[in-house]
PDB file with SEQRES, HELIX, SHEET and CRYST1 records, atoms N, CA, C and O in Angstrom:
SEQRES   1 A   80  MET SER LEU ALA ALA SER LEU ALA THR GLN VAL VAL SER          
SEQRES   2 A   80  VAL ASN ILE GLY ALA VAL GLY TYR GLY LEU ALA ALA ILE          
SEQRES   3 A   80  GLY PRO GLY ILE GLY ILE GLY LEU VAL PHE GLY HIS ALA          
SEQRES   4 A   80  ILE GLU ALA MET ALA ARG GLN PRO GLU ALA SER ALA ARG          
SEQRES   5 A   80  ILE GLN LEU TYR MET TRP ILE GLY PHE ALA LEU THR GLU          
SEQRES   6 A   80  ALA LEU ALA LEU ILE GLY LEU ILE ALA PRO PHE ILE PHE          
SEQRES   7 A   80  LYS TYR                                                      
HELIX    1 AA1 LEU A    3  ALA A   24  1                                  22    
HELIX    2 AA2 ILE A   26  ARG A   45  1                                  20    
HELIX    3 AA3 PRO A   47  ALA A   49  5                                   3    
HELIX    4 AA4 SER A   50  LYS A   79  1                                  30    
CRYST1    1.000    1.000    1.000  90.00  90.00  90.00 P 1           1          
ATOM      1  N   MET A   1      47.376  70.496 -32.335  1.00  0.00           N  
ATOM      2  CA  MET A   1      47.004  69.739 -31.154  1.00  0.00           C  
ATOM      3  C   MET A   1      47.433  68.269 -31.418  1.00  0.00           C  
ATOM      4  O   MET A   1      47.165  67.722 -32.488  1.00  0.00           O  
ATOM      5  N   SER A   2      48.085  67.661 -30.450  1.00  0.00           N  
ATOM      6  CA  SER A   2      48.539  66.313 -30.589  1.00  0.00           C  
ATOM      7  C   SER A   2      47.396  65.351 -30.412  1.00  0.00           C  
ATOM      8  O   SER A   2      46.331  65.711 -29.911  1.00  0.00           O  
ATOM      9  N   LEU A   3      47.625  64.113 -30.832  1.00  0.00           N  
ATOM     10  CA  LEU A   3      46.604  63.059 -30.702  1.00  0.00           C  
ATOM     11  C   LEU A   3      46.246  62.786 -29.239  1.00  0.00           C  
ATOM     12  O   LEU A   3      45.080  62.584 -28.899  1.00  0.00           O  
ATOM     13  N   ALA A   4      47.277  62.786 -28.376  1.00  0.00           N  
ATOM     14  CA  ALA A   4      47.016  62.474 -26.938  1.00  0.00           C  
ATOM     15  C   ALA A   4      46.171  63.627 -26.324  1.00  0.00           C  
ATOM     16  O   ALA A   4      45.272  63.363 -25.527  1.00  0.00           O  
ATOM     17  N   ALA A   5      46.443  64.849 -26.675  1.00  0.00           N  
ATOM     18  CA  ALA A   5      45.654  65.981 -26.141  1.00  0.00           C  
ATOM     19  C   ALA A   5      44.208  65.901 -26.651  1.00  0.00           C  
ATOM     20  O   ALA A   5      43.261  66.163 -25.909  1.00  0.00           O  
ATOM     21  N   SER A   6      44.058  65.536 -27.922  1.00  0.00           N  
ATOM     22  CA  SER A   6      42.714  65.365 -28.470  1.00  0.00           C  
ATOM     23  C   SER A   6      41.943  64.346 -27.739  1.00  0.00           C  
ATOM     24  O   SER A   6      40.794  64.581 -27.366  1.00  0.00           O  
ATOM     25  N   LEU A   7      42.563  63.159 -27.508  1.00  0.00           N  
ATOM     26  CA  LEU A   7      41.882  62.078 -26.764  1.00  0.00           C  
ATOM     27  C   LEU A   7      41.580  62.429 -25.356  1.00  0.00           C  
ATOM     28  O   LEU A   7      40.543  62.029 -24.827  1.00  0.00           O  
ATOM     29  N   ALA A   8      42.456  63.171 -24.722  1.00  0.00           N  
ATOM     30  CA  ALA A   8      42.239  63.588 -23.342  1.00  0.00           C  
ATOM     31  C   ALA A   8      41.035  64.543 -23.261  1.00  0.00           C  
ATOM     32  O   ALA A   8      40.231  64.469 -22.331  1.00  0.00           O  
ATOM     33  N   THR A   9      40.931  65.433 -24.247  1.00  0.00           N  
ATOM     34  CA  THR A   9      39.789  66.351 -24.279  1.00  0.00           C  
ATOM     35  C   THR A   9      38.481  65.580 -24.484  1.00  0.00           C  
ATOM     36  O   THR A   9      37.462  65.914 -23.880  1.00  0.00           O  
ATOM     37  N   GLN A  10      38.510  64.564 -25.324  1.00  0.00           N  
ATOM     38  CA  GLN A  10      37.298  63.761 -25.587  1.00  0.00           C  
ATOM     39  C   GLN A  10      36.890  62.983 -24.335  1.00  0.00           C  
ATOM     40  O   GLN A  10      35.703  62.896 -24.022  1.00  0.00           O  
ATOM     41  N   VAL A  11      37.853  62.424 -23.625  1.00  0.00           N  
ATOM     42  CA  VAL A  11      37.579  61.608 -22.414  1.00  0.00           C  
ATOM     43  C   VAL A  11      36.999  62.555 -21.316  1.00  0.00           C  
ATOM     44  O   VAL A  11      36.046  62.187 -20.629  1.00  0.00           O  
ATOM     45  N   VAL A  12      37.569  63.748 -21.161  1.00  0.00           N  
ATOM     46  CA  VAL A  12      37.107  64.665 -20.151  1.00  0.00           C  
ATOM     47  C   VAL A  12      35.664  65.096 -20.460  1.00  0.00           C  
ATOM     48  O   VAL A  12      34.853  65.207 -19.541  1.00  0.00           O  
ATOM     49  N   SER A  13      35.333  65.339 -21.725  1.00  0.00           N  
ATOM     50  CA  SER A  13      33.967  65.783 -22.066  1.00  0.00           C  
ATOM     51  C   SER A  13      33.006  64.691 -21.771  1.00  0.00           C  
ATOM     52  O   SER A  13      31.900  64.987 -21.319  1.00  0.00           O  
ATOM     53  N   VAL A  14      33.333  63.447 -21.989  1.00  0.00           N  
ATOM     54  CA  VAL A  14      32.441  62.357 -21.693  1.00  0.00           C  
ATOM     55  C   VAL A  14      32.231  62.216 -20.214  1.00  0.00           C  
ATOM     56  O   VAL A  14      31.104  62.004 -19.767  1.00  0.00           O  
ATOM     57  N   ASN A  15      33.290  62.328 -19.441  1.00  0.00           N  
ATOM     58  CA  ASN A  15      33.210  62.201 -17.992  1.00  0.00           C  
ATOM     59  C   ASN A  15      32.391  63.347 -17.398  1.00  0.00           C  
ATOM     60  O   ASN A  15      31.642  63.131 -16.445  1.00  0.00           O  
ATOM     61  N   ILE A  16      32.517  64.544 -17.932  1.00  0.00           N  
ATOM     62  CA  ILE A  16      31.743  65.681 -17.460  1.00  0.00           C  
ATOM     63  C   ILE A  16      30.257  65.443 -17.717  1.00  0.00           C  
ATOM     64  O   ILE A  16      29.411  65.805 -16.899  1.00  0.00           O  
ATOM     65  N   GLY A  17      29.948  64.828 -18.867  1.00  0.00           N  
ATOM     66  CA  GLY A  17      28.537  64.546 -19.143  1.00  0.00           C  
ATOM     67  C   GLY A  17      27.980  63.538 -18.130  1.00  0.00           C  
ATOM     68  O   GLY A  17      26.842  63.688 -17.686  1.00  0.00           O  
ATOM     69  N   ALA A  18      28.755  62.523 -17.760  1.00  0.00           N  
ATOM     70  CA  ALA A  18      28.323  61.585 -16.786  1.00  0.00           C  
ATOM     71  C   ALA A  18      28.088  62.223 -15.419  1.00  0.00           C  
ATOM     72  O   ALA A  18      27.098  61.948 -14.742  1.00  0.00           O  
ATOM     73  N   VAL A  19      29.012  63.067 -15.045  1.00  0.00           N  
ATOM     74  CA  VAL A  19      28.886  63.793 -13.783  1.00  0.00           C  
ATOM     75  C   VAL A  19      27.647  64.730 -13.817  1.00  0.00           C  
ATOM     76  O   VAL A  19      26.949  64.882 -12.814  1.00  0.00           O  
ATOM     77  N   GLY A  20      27.404  65.325 -14.937  1.00  0.00           N  
ATOM     78  CA  GLY A  20      26.237  66.192 -15.082  1.00  0.00           C  
ATOM     79  C   GLY A  20      24.953  65.417 -14.929  1.00  0.00           C  
ATOM     80  O   GLY A  20      24.028  65.879 -14.261  1.00  0.00           O  
ATOM     81  N   TYR A  21      24.878  64.250 -15.533  1.00  0.00           N  
ATOM     82  CA  TYR A  21      23.649  63.424 -15.369  1.00  0.00           C  
ATOM     83  C   TYR A  21      23.518  62.943 -13.940  1.00  0.00           C  
ATOM     84  O   TYR A  21      22.409  62.871 -13.410  1.00  0.00           O  
ATOM     85  N   GLY A  22      24.626  62.614 -13.311  1.00  0.00           N  
ATOM     86  CA  GLY A  22      24.582  62.185 -11.930  1.00  0.00           C  
ATOM     87  C   GLY A  22      24.010  63.296 -11.012  1.00  0.00           C  
ATOM     88  O   GLY A  22      23.201  63.054 -10.117  1.00  0.00           O  
ATOM     89  N   LEU A  23      24.469  64.484 -11.286  1.00  0.00           N  
ATOM     90  CA  LEU A  23      23.918  65.642 -10.484  1.00  0.00           C  
ATOM     91  C   LEU A  23      22.484  65.900 -10.829  1.00  0.00           C  
ATOM     92  O   LEU A  23      21.706  66.278  -9.953  1.00  0.00           O  
ATOM     93  N   ALA A  24      22.087  65.708 -12.104  1.00  0.00           N  
ATOM     94  CA  ALA A  24      20.695  65.922 -12.532  1.00  0.00           C  
ATOM     95  C   ALA A  24      19.788  64.873 -11.930  1.00  0.00           C  
ATOM     96  O   ALA A  24      18.601  65.131 -11.732  1.00  0.00           O  
ATOM     97  N   ALA A  25      20.310  63.703 -11.634  1.00  0.00           N  
ATOM     98  CA  ALA A  25      19.475  62.629 -11.078  1.00  0.00           C  
ATOM     99  C   ALA A  25      19.180  62.773  -9.587  1.00  0.00           C  
ATOM    100  O   ALA A  25      18.332  62.075  -9.031  1.00  0.00           O  
ATOM    101  N   ILE A  26      19.922  63.719  -8.941  1.00  0.00           N  
ATOM    102  CA  ILE A  26      19.702  63.915  -7.517  1.00  0.00           C  
ATOM    103  C   ILE A  26      18.297  64.490  -7.255  1.00  0.00           C  
ATOM    104  O   ILE A  26      17.612  64.038  -6.338  1.00  0.00           O  
ATOM    105  N   GLY A  27      17.875  65.455  -8.030  1.00  0.00           N  
ATOM    106  CA  GLY A  27      16.560  66.113  -7.844  1.00  0.00           C  
ATOM    107  C   GLY A  27      15.415  65.108  -7.977  1.00  0.00           C  
ATOM    108  O   GLY A  27      14.611  65.006  -7.050  1.00  0.00           O  
ATOM    109  N   PRO A  28      15.299  64.376  -9.057  1.00  0.00           N  
ATOM    110  CA  PRO A  28      14.243  63.381  -9.139  1.00  0.00           C  
ATOM    111  C   PRO A  28      14.351  62.272  -8.048  1.00  0.00           C  
ATOM    112  O   PRO A  28      13.323  61.759  -7.605  1.00  0.00           O  
ATOM    113  N   GLY A  29      15.521  61.918  -7.636  1.00  0.00           N  
ATOM    114  CA  GLY A  29      15.653  60.947  -6.554  1.00  0.00           C  
ATOM    115  C   GLY A  29      15.049  61.464  -5.273  1.00  0.00           C  
ATOM    116  O   GLY A  29      14.330  60.738  -4.587  1.00  0.00           O  
ATOM    117  N   ILE A  30      15.328  62.705  -4.940  1.00  0.00           N  
ATOM    118  CA  ILE A  30      14.721  63.315  -3.755  1.00  0.00           C  
ATOM    119  C   ILE A  30      13.231  63.449  -3.907  1.00  0.00           C  
ATOM    120  O   ILE A  30      12.477  63.214  -2.963  1.00  0.00           O  
ATOM    121  N   GLY A  31      12.785  63.842  -5.137  1.00  0.00           N  
ATOM    122  CA  GLY A  31      11.360  63.989  -5.367  1.00  0.00           C  
ATOM    123  C   GLY A  31      10.593  62.688  -5.258  1.00  0.00           C  
ATOM    124  O   GLY A  31       9.478  62.668  -4.738  1.00  0.00           O  
ATOM    125  N   ILE A  32      11.181  61.590  -5.745  1.00  0.00           N  
ATOM    126  CA  ILE A  32      10.523  60.299  -5.627  1.00  0.00           C  
ATOM    127  C   ILE A  32      10.403  59.877  -4.182  1.00  0.00           C  
ATOM    128  O   ILE A  32       9.375  59.348  -3.758  1.00  0.00           O  
ATOM    129  N   GLY A  33      11.466  60.116  -3.425  1.00  0.00           N  
ATOM    130  CA  GLY A  33      11.421  59.807  -2.000  1.00  0.00           C  
ATOM    131  C   GLY A  33      10.349  60.616  -1.269  1.00  0.00           C  
ATOM    132  O   GLY A  33       9.676  60.084  -0.386  1.00  0.00           O  
ATOM    133  N   LEU A  34      10.187  61.853  -1.611  1.00  0.00           N  
ATOM    134  CA  LEU A  34       9.127  62.681  -0.995  1.00  0.00           C  
ATOM    135  C   LEU A  34       7.745  62.244  -1.393  1.00  0.00           C  
ATOM    136  O   LEU A  34       6.831  62.257  -0.567  1.00  0.00           O  
ATOM    137  N   VAL A  35       7.560  61.841  -2.685  1.00  0.00           N  
ATOM    138  CA  VAL A  35       6.242  61.400  -3.158  1.00  0.00           C  
ATOM    139  C   VAL A  35       5.832  60.157  -2.381  1.00  0.00           C  
ATOM    140  O   VAL A  35       4.725  60.099  -1.846  1.00  0.00           O  
ATOM    141  N   PHE A  36       6.717  59.160  -2.314  1.00  0.00           N  
ATOM    142  CA  PHE A  36       6.350  57.905  -1.645  1.00  0.00           C  
ATOM    143  C   PHE A  36       6.239  58.076  -0.142  1.00  0.00           C  
ATOM    144  O   PHE A  36       5.358  57.482   0.478  1.00  0.00           O  
ATOM    145  N   GLY A  37       7.119  58.883   0.465  1.00  0.00           N  
ATOM    146  CA  GLY A  37       7.030  59.127   1.889  1.00  0.00           C  
ATOM    147  C   GLY A  37       5.739  59.777   2.287  1.00  0.00           C  
ATOM    148  O   GLY A  37       5.089  59.341   3.237  1.00  0.00           O  
ATOM    149  N   HIS A  38       5.348  60.831   1.567  1.00  0.00           N  
ATOM    150  CA  HIS A  38       4.125  61.517   1.939  1.00  0.00           C  
ATOM    151  C   HIS A  38       2.889  60.686   1.602  1.00  0.00           C  
ATOM    152  O   HIS A  38       1.871  60.782   2.288  1.00  0.00           O  
ATOM    153  N   ALA A  39       2.973  59.860   0.536  1.00  0.00           N  
ATOM    154  CA  ALA A  39       1.814  59.007   0.245  1.00  0.00           C  
ATOM    155  C   ALA A  39       1.628  57.930   1.387  1.00  0.00           C  
ATOM    156  O   ALA A  39       0.501  57.639   1.786  1.00  0.00           O  
ATOM    157  N   ILE A  40       2.714  57.380   1.870  1.00  0.00           N  
ATOM    158  CA  ILE A  40       2.612  56.430   2.973  1.00  0.00           C  
ATOM    159  C   ILE A  40       2.036  57.114   4.224  1.00  0.00           C  
ATOM    160  O   ILE A  40       1.189  56.562   4.926  1.00  0.00           O  
ATOM    161  N   GLU A  41       2.518  58.306   4.467  1.00  0.00           N  
ATOM    162  CA  GLU A  41       2.012  59.050   5.651  1.00  0.00           C  
ATOM    163  C   GLU A  41       0.513  59.348   5.500  1.00  0.00           C  
ATOM    164  O   GLU A  41      -0.243  59.215   6.462  1.00  0.00           O  
ATOM    165  N   ALA A  42       0.081  59.750   4.295  1.00  0.00           N  
ATOM    166  CA  ALA A  42      -1.325  60.024   4.057  1.00  0.00           C  
ATOM    167  C   ALA A  42      -2.184  58.787   4.178  1.00  0.00           C  
ATOM    168  O   ALA A  42      -3.289  58.847   4.717  1.00  0.00           O  
ATOM    169  N   MET A  43      -1.675  57.632   3.669  1.00  0.00           N  
ATOM    170  CA  MET A  43      -2.467  56.380   3.799  1.00  0.00           C  
ATOM    171  C   MET A  43      -2.539  55.906   5.241  1.00  0.00           C  
ATOM    172  O   MET A  43      -3.498  55.248   5.645  1.00  0.00           O  
ATOM    173  N   ALA A  44      -1.505  56.251   6.020  1.00  0.00           N  
ATOM    174  CA  ALA A  44      -1.573  55.847   7.443  1.00  0.00           C  
ATOM    175  C   ALA A  44      -2.562  56.740   8.199  1.00  0.00           C  
ATOM    176  O   ALA A  44      -3.181  56.299   9.168  1.00  0.00           O  
ATOM    177  N   ARG A  45      -2.709  57.972   7.766  1.00  0.00           N  
ATOM    178  CA  ARG A  45      -3.667  58.873   8.428  1.00  0.00           C  
ATOM    179  C   ARG A  45      -5.120  58.599   8.004  1.00  0.00           C  
ATOM    180  O   ARG A  45      -6.037  58.662   8.823  1.00  0.00           O  
ATOM    181  N   GLN A  46      -5.307  58.302   6.750  1.00  0.00           N  
ATOM    182  CA  GLN A  46      -6.659  58.074   6.206  1.00  0.00           C  
ATOM    183  C   GLN A  46      -6.679  56.807   5.374  1.00  0.00           C  
ATOM    184  O   GLN A  46      -6.597  56.884   4.149  1.00  0.00           O  
ATOM    185  N   PRO A  47      -6.785  55.638   6.001  1.00  0.00           N  
ATOM    186  CA  PRO A  47      -6.775  54.395   5.285  1.00  0.00           C  
ATOM    187  C   PRO A  47      -7.933  54.229   4.288  1.00  0.00           C  
ATOM    188  O   PRO A  47      -7.805  53.511   3.296  1.00  0.00           O  
ATOM    189  N   GLU A  48      -9.029  54.879   4.554  1.00  0.00           N  
ATOM    190  CA  GLU A  48     -10.203  54.764   3.624  1.00  0.00           C  
ATOM    191  C   GLU A  48      -9.949  55.457   2.311  1.00  0.00           C  
ATOM    192  O   GLU A  48     -10.629  55.157   1.329  1.00  0.00           O  
ATOM    193  N   ALA A  49      -8.998  56.372   2.247  1.00  0.00           N  
ATOM    194  CA  ALA A  49      -8.661  57.085   1.018  1.00  0.00           C  
ATOM    195  C   ALA A  49      -7.426  56.522   0.335  1.00  0.00           C  
ATOM    196  O   ALA A  49      -6.867  57.164  -0.554  1.00  0.00           O  
ATOM    197  N   SER A  50      -6.996  55.345   0.731  1.00  0.00           N  
ATOM    198  CA  SER A  50      -5.720  54.852   0.190  1.00  0.00           C  
ATOM    199  C   SER A  50      -5.737  54.574  -1.287  1.00  0.00           C  
ATOM    200  O   SER A  50      -4.697  54.696  -1.934  1.00  0.00           O  
ATOM    201  N   ALA A  51      -6.894  54.197  -1.871  1.00  0.00           N  
ATOM    202  CA  ALA A  51      -6.944  53.945  -3.298  1.00  0.00           C  
ATOM    203  C   ALA A  51      -6.699  55.268  -4.060  1.00  0.00           C  
ATOM    204  O   ALA A  51      -5.921  55.289  -5.014  1.00  0.00           O  
ATOM    205  N   ARG A  52      -7.320  56.310  -3.667  1.00  0.00           N  
ATOM    206  CA  ARG A  52      -7.148  57.588  -4.332  1.00  0.00           C  
ATOM    207  C   ARG A  52      -5.715  58.130  -4.114  1.00  0.00           C  
ATOM    208  O   ARG A  52      -5.105  58.687  -5.026  1.00  0.00           O  
ATOM    209  N   ILE A  53      -5.204  57.954  -2.900  1.00  0.00           N  
ATOM    210  CA  ILE A  53      -3.848  58.416  -2.620  1.00  0.00           C  
ATOM    211  C   ILE A  53      -2.858  57.675  -3.456  1.00  0.00           C  
ATOM    212  O   ILE A  53      -1.904  58.250  -3.981  1.00  0.00           O  
ATOM    213  N   GLN A  54      -3.095  56.354  -3.581  1.00  0.00           N  
ATOM    214  CA  GLN A  54      -2.157  55.537  -4.359  1.00  0.00           C  
ATOM    215  C   GLN A  54      -2.162  55.915  -5.846  1.00  0.00           C  
ATOM    216  O   GLN A  54      -1.128  55.879  -6.513  1.00  0.00           O  
ATOM    217  N   LEU A  55      -3.337  56.275  -6.343  1.00  0.00           N  
ATOM    218  CA  LEU A  55      -3.418  56.718  -7.721  1.00  0.00           C  
ATOM    219  C   LEU A  55      -2.542  57.989  -7.934  1.00  0.00           C  
ATOM    220  O   LEU A  55      -1.732  58.073  -8.857  1.00  0.00           O  
ATOM    221  N   TYR A  56      -2.752  58.942  -7.045  1.00  0.00           N  
ATOM    222  CA  TYR A  56      -1.983  60.199  -7.148  1.00  0.00           C  
ATOM    223  C   TYR A  56      -0.482  59.973  -6.896  1.00  0.00           C  
ATOM    224  O   TYR A  56       0.364  60.677  -7.448  1.00  0.00           O  
ATOM    225  N   MET A  57      -0.168  58.970  -6.045  1.00  0.00           N  
ATOM    226  CA  MET A  57       1.194  58.634  -5.812  1.00  0.00           C  
ATOM    227  C   MET A  57       1.913  58.182  -7.082  1.00  0.00           C  
ATOM    228  O   MET A  57       3.031  58.607  -7.376  1.00  0.00           O  
ATOM    229  N   TRP A  58       1.230  57.303  -7.827  1.00  0.00           N  
ATOM    230  CA  TRP A  58       1.829  56.768  -9.053  1.00  0.00           C  
ATOM    231  C   TRP A  58       1.948  57.859 -10.143  1.00  0.00           C  
ATOM    232  O   TRP A  58       2.910  57.877 -10.912  1.00  0.00           O  
ATOM    233  N   ILE A  59       0.971  58.746 -10.190  1.00  0.00           N  
ATOM    234  CA  ILE A  59       1.054  59.858 -11.137  1.00  0.00           C  
ATOM    235  C   ILE A  59       2.251  60.797 -10.791  1.00  0.00           C  
ATOM    236  O   ILE A  59       2.997  61.232 -11.668  1.00  0.00           O  
ATOM    237  N   GLY A  60       2.393  61.081  -9.488  1.00  0.00           N  
ATOM    238  CA  GLY A  60       3.518  61.865  -9.047  1.00  0.00           C  
ATOM    239  C   GLY A  60       4.837  61.205  -9.312  1.00  0.00           C  
ATOM    240  O   GLY A  60       5.798  61.881  -9.680  1.00  0.00           O  
ATOM    241  N   PHE A  61       4.919  59.883  -9.135  1.00  0.00           N  
ATOM    242  CA  PHE A  61       6.105  59.141  -9.425  1.00  0.00           C  
ATOM    243  C   PHE A  61       6.454  59.223 -10.910  1.00  0.00           C  
ATOM    244  O   PHE A  61       7.610  59.453 -11.263  1.00  0.00           O  
ATOM    245  N   ALA A  62       5.466  59.036 -11.776  1.00  0.00           N  
ATOM    246  CA  ALA A  62       5.709  59.031 -13.212  1.00  0.00           C  
ATOM    247  C   ALA A  62       6.208  60.425 -13.663  1.00  0.00           C  
ATOM    248  O   ALA A  62       7.136  60.525 -14.465  1.00  0.00           O  
ATOM    249  N   LEU A  63       5.593  61.473 -13.148  1.00  0.00           N  
ATOM    250  CA  LEU A  63       6.045  62.845 -13.552  1.00  0.00           C  
ATOM    251  C   LEU A  63       7.426  63.144 -13.029  1.00  0.00           C  
ATOM    252  O   LEU A  63       8.214  63.784 -13.726  1.00  0.00           O  
ATOM    253  N   THR A  64       7.750  62.709 -11.833  1.00  0.00           N  
ATOM    254  CA  THR A  64       9.075  62.946 -11.278  1.00  0.00           C  
ATOM    255  C   THR A  64      10.135  62.140 -11.994  1.00  0.00           C  
ATOM    256  O   THR A  64      11.251  62.613 -12.208  1.00  0.00           O  
ATOM    257  N   GLU A  65       9.774  60.885 -12.375  1.00  0.00           N  
ATOM    258  CA  GLU A  65      10.736  60.059 -13.086  1.00  0.00           C  
ATOM    259  C   GLU A  65      10.963  60.599 -14.501  1.00  0.00           C  
ATOM    260  O   GLU A  65      12.036  60.415 -15.075  1.00  0.00           O  
ATOM    261  N   ALA A  66       9.978  61.246 -15.043  1.00  0.00           N  
ATOM    262  CA  ALA A  66      10.121  61.842 -16.405  1.00  0.00           C  
ATOM    263  C   ALA A  66      11.262  62.886 -16.364  1.00  0.00           C  
ATOM    264  O   ALA A  66      11.968  63.041 -17.360  1.00  0.00           O  
ATOM    265  N   LEU A  67      11.459  63.602 -15.239  1.00  0.00           N  
ATOM    266  CA  LEU A  67      12.546  64.574 -15.148  1.00  0.00           C  
ATOM    267  C   LEU A  67      13.899  63.885 -15.286  1.00  0.00           C  
ATOM    268  O   LEU A  67      14.809  64.400 -15.935  1.00  0.00           O  
ATOM    269  N   ALA A  68      14.020  62.695 -14.657  1.00  0.00           N  
ATOM    270  CA  ALA A  68      15.287  61.959 -14.762  1.00  0.00           C  
ATOM    271  C   ALA A  68      15.535  61.510 -16.195  1.00  0.00           C  
ATOM    272  O   ALA A  68      16.663  61.568 -16.686  1.00  0.00           O  
ATOM    273  N   LEU A  69      14.483  61.065 -16.857  1.00  0.00           N  
ATOM    274  CA  LEU A  69      14.679  60.634 -18.271  1.00  0.00           C  
ATOM    275  C   LEU A  69      15.006  61.808 -19.187  1.00  0.00           C  
ATOM    276  O   LEU A  69      15.793  61.667 -20.122  1.00  0.00           O  
ATOM    277  N   ILE A  70      14.407  62.957 -18.921  1.00  0.00           N  
ATOM    278  CA  ILE A  70      14.743  64.141 -19.701  1.00  0.00           C  
ATOM    279  C   ILE A  70      16.205  64.508 -19.463  1.00  0.00           C  
ATOM    280  O   ILE A  70      16.927  64.865 -20.394  1.00  0.00           O  
ATOM    281  N   GLY A  71      16.624  64.418 -18.222  1.00  0.00           N  
ATOM    282  CA  GLY A  71      18.017  64.714 -17.896  1.00  0.00           C  
ATOM    283  C   GLY A  71      18.986  63.761 -18.601  1.00  0.00           C  
ATOM    284  O   GLY A  71      20.111  64.145 -18.920  1.00  0.00           O  
ATOM    285  N   LEU A  72      18.562  62.544 -18.840  1.00  0.00           N  
ATOM    286  CA  LEU A  72      19.374  61.563 -19.536  1.00  0.00           C  
ATOM    287  C   LEU A  72      19.446  61.886 -21.028  1.00  0.00           C  
ATOM    288  O   LEU A  72      20.506  61.745 -21.639  1.00  0.00           O  
ATOM    289  N   ILE A  73      18.348  62.311 -21.613  1.00  0.00           N  
ATOM    290  CA  ILE A  73      18.289  62.541 -23.049  1.00  0.00           C  
ATOM    291  C   ILE A  73      18.790  63.913 -23.460  1.00  0.00           C  
ATOM    292  O   ILE A  73      19.330  64.063 -24.556  1.00  0.00           O  
ATOM    293  N   ALA A  74      18.626  64.913 -22.615  1.00  0.00           N  
ATOM    294  CA  ALA A  74      18.959  66.279 -22.969  1.00  0.00           C  
ATOM    295  C   ALA A  74      20.399  66.517 -23.458  1.00  0.00           C  
ATOM    296  O   ALA A  74      20.603  67.281 -24.401  1.00  0.00           O  
ATOM    297  N   PRO A  75      21.414  65.865 -22.823  1.00  0.00           N  
ATOM    298  CA  PRO A  75      22.768  66.091 -23.353  1.00  0.00           C  
ATOM    299  C   PRO A  75      22.965  65.605 -24.783  1.00  0.00           C  
ATOM    300  O   PRO A  75      23.746  66.176 -25.544  1.00  0.00           O  
ATOM    301  N   PHE A  76      22.241  64.536 -25.138  1.00  0.00           N  
ATOM    302  CA  PHE A  76      22.362  64.041 -26.532  1.00  0.00           C  
ATOM    303  C   PHE A  76      21.687  65.009 -27.501  1.00  0.00           C  
ATOM    304  O   PHE A  76      22.170  65.177 -28.621  1.00  0.00           O  
ATOM    305  N   ILE A  77      20.595  65.646 -27.108  1.00  0.00           N  
ATOM    306  CA  ILE A  77      19.877  66.568 -27.952  1.00  0.00           C  
ATOM    307  C   ILE A  77      20.703  67.861 -28.129  1.00  0.00           C  
ATOM    308  O   ILE A  77      20.802  68.364 -29.249  1.00  0.00           O  
ATOM    309  N   PHE A  78      21.283  68.397 -27.076  1.00  0.00           N  
ATOM    310  CA  PHE A  78      21.957  69.668 -27.169  1.00  0.00           C  
ATOM    311  C   PHE A  78      23.434  69.543 -27.594  1.00  0.00           C  
ATOM    312  O   PHE A  78      24.103  70.553 -27.813  1.00  0.00           O  
ATOM    313  N   LYS A  79      23.933  68.315 -27.708  1.00  0.00           N  
ATOM    314  CA  LYS A  79      25.309  68.134 -28.110  1.00  0.00           C  
ATOM    315  C   LYS A  79      25.510  68.450 -29.607  1.00  0.00           C  
ATOM    316  O   LYS A  79      26.560  68.945 -30.016  1.00  0.00           O  
ATOM    317  N   TYR A  80      24.516  68.160 -30.376  1.00  0.00           N  
ATOM    318  CA  TYR A  80      24.652  68.297 -31.832  1.00  0.00           C  
ATOM    319  C   TYR A  80      23.867  69.476 -32.310  1.00  0.00           C  
ATOM    320  O   TYR A  80      23.851  69.763 -33.507  1.00  0.00           O  
TER     321      TYR A  80                                                      
END                                                                             
């Protein structure tokens, strides 16, 4: 295998990893949008419960964001 072919293979594998993380970030992005959207809707319907709703909103945000961070770290773990 020539040096050029070896470098091309390395570049392609790096780009595929970036594309994979980009696709993996779509799910948590949609999830975060749903969490905040439904929390705002719930606070508009029941303003007296907004403190409790806001607490659960932040917990849902943290759990959903953890998926994106796992998606960022997973390729490094499984690569070696």
